[in-house]
C-alpha positions in Angstrom: -20.8 -2.5 15.0 -20.4 -3.4 11.3 -19.7 -6.6 9.6 -16.9 -6.4 6.7 -15.9 -9.1 4.2 -12.0 -9.4 4.4 -10.1 -10.8 2.1 -6.4 -12.1 2.4 -4.4 -12.4 -0.6 -0.6 -13.4 -1.1 2.1 -13.0 -3.8 4.6 -16.0 -3.9 6.8 -14.8 -6.5 8.1 -11.4 -8.4 5.9 -9.9 -10.9 6.0 -11.2 -14.4 6.7 -9.4 -17.6 8.2 -5.8 -18.2 8.1 -3.1 -15.3 5.1 -0.9 -15.3 6.2 2.6 -16.7 5.4 5.8 -15.4 2.2 7.2 -17.2 3.9 10.7 -17.7 7.2 12.4 -17.4 5.7 14.4 -14.2 5.6 11.2 -12.2 8.1 9.4 -10.3 8.3 6.8 -7.3 10.9 6.6 -4.7 11.3 4.9 -1.5 11.0 7.5 1.5 11.2 7.8 5.1 8.6 10.6 5.4 8.4 12.4 8.8 5.2 11.6 10.7 3.4 14.8 10.0 4.0 14.4 6.0 2.9 10.8 6.4 -0.1 11.5 8.2 -1.2 14.4 5.6 -0.8 11.8 2.6 -2.3 9.2 4.9 -5.6 11.4 5.2 -5.5 12.4 1.6 -5.7 9.0 0.3 -7.6 7.1 3.3 -10.2 9.4 4.5 -12.7 8.2 1.6 -11.9 4.6 2.6 -11.8 4.9 6.1 -8.2 4.3 6.9 -7.7 4.8 10.5 -4.7 2.8 11.8 -2.2 5.4 11.5 -4.4 7.9 13.1 -4.6 5.9 16.5 -0.6 5.6 16.8 1.1 8.0 19.0 3.5 10.4 17.5 6.5 8.5 19.2 5.2 5.1 18.0 4.4 6.2 14.3 8.2 7.9 14.4 9.4 4.7 15.5 7.4 2.6 12.9 8.7 4.8 10.0 12.2 4.5 11.1 12.2 0.7 11.3 14.5 -1.0 9.0 11.6 -3.3 8.1 9.1 -0.4 7.3 9.6 0.5 3.8 7.5 3.4 2.3 7.4 4.1 -1.4 5.7 7.5 -2.3 4.4 8.5 -5.7 4.9 11.9 -6.8 3.7 14.2 -9.4 5.4 17.2 -10.2 7.1 16.8 -6.9 3.9 16.6 -4.8 3.2 13.4 -3.0 0.1 11.8 -4.2 0.4 8.0 -3.6 1.7 5.6 -0.9 2.8 2.1 -1.1 3.7 0.9 2.8 5.2 -2.4 3.7 5.9 -3.8 7.1 8.3 -6.8 7.9 10.6 -6.3 5.1 13.8 -8.8 5.8 11.9 -11.6 7.4 10.0 -14.1 5.1 6.7 -12.9 5.0 6.4 -9.1 4.4 2.8 -7.5 4.5 1.4 -4.5 2.1 -0.3 -2.8 4.8 -1.2 0.7 2.9 -1.3 1.2 -0.8 -3.4 4.0 -2.5 -3.6 7.2 -4.7 -5.4 10.6 -3.7 -8.9 10.4 -5.1 -8.5 13.0 -7.6 -6.1 11.3 -9.5 -7.2 7.6 -9.4 -8.0 5.8 -12.7 -4.9 7.4 -14.6 -2.5 4.3 -14.2 -0.8 6.0 -11.3 -1.7 3.1 -8.9 -0.8 0.4 -11.3 2.8 1.8 -11.7 3.3 2.6 -8.0 2.2 -1.3 -7.0 4.3 -2.5 -9.9 7.4 -0.9 -8.9 7.0 -1.0 -5.2 6.4 -4.9 -5.3 9.8 -5.3 -7.5 11.6 -3.1 -5.0 10.4 -5.5 -2.1 11.0 -8.7 -4.0 14.8 -7.6 -4.5 15.1 -8.5 -0.8 14.1 -11.9 -1.3 10.9 -12.5 0.7 8.9 -15.9 0.5 5.8 -14.1 0.0 4.1 -10.6 0.2 0.7 -10.6 1.7 -2.3 -8.3 2.5 -5.9 -8.0 3.3 -8.5 -5.8 1.8 -12.2 -5.4 3.0 -15.5 -4.0 1.8 -14.4 -0.4 2.9 -11.5 -0.3 0.5 -11.7 1.1 -3.0 -14.1 -0.6 -5.1 -11.3 -1.6 -7.5 -9.0 -2.5 -4.6 -9.3 -6.6 -5.1 -9.1 -6.3 -8.9 -6.0 -4.3 -8.9 -4.4 -6.6 -6.6 -5.4 -9.5 -8.5 -4.2 -8.0 -11.8 -0.7 -7.7 -9.9 -0.8 -11.3 -9.5 -1.9 -12.0 -5.8 -4.0 -14.7 -5.0 -7.0 -15.1 -2.4 -6.1 -17.6 0.3 -8.8 -16.7 2.9 -12.1 -14.8 3.1 -14.1 -14.2 6.1 -16.5 -12.0 7.7 -15.2 -9.7 10.6 -17.0 -7.4 13.0 -15.8 -4.0 13.6 -16.8 -1.2 16.0 -18.9 1.3 13.7 
């Protein structure tokens, strides 16, 4: 068993200021409905270092249903047409939308790609009129995760230590 500090954050209004522009002409973001296999490849490429495992425990059928659901929105960041980042929302439509997964492949982190992806994806979700967007992060996540979310105007509303299987 391992204890992790879990921080819950929320955003209750759309991002302020001008949209973040792509850091270079080779970078783009689109809303995608990736196939289960493509989704898992990108999920692993981003999440292995920070111990993402939620999607890995889903059956193939459950993952397909999740990805095909109207309330699931997946935004994929591409560089030179290669998928390198992911921003996944669940519950789009109802007032509370969860940002479930967000990340960039480790080799391309710290280049402004995450800032661009997060800003554009959040603006897209706000166009559906939610009351809030919320997420949780923990001590296993990337060391800059909390600061990235705070810079995007998320605010902490709860912190707690939770025990997880090792």
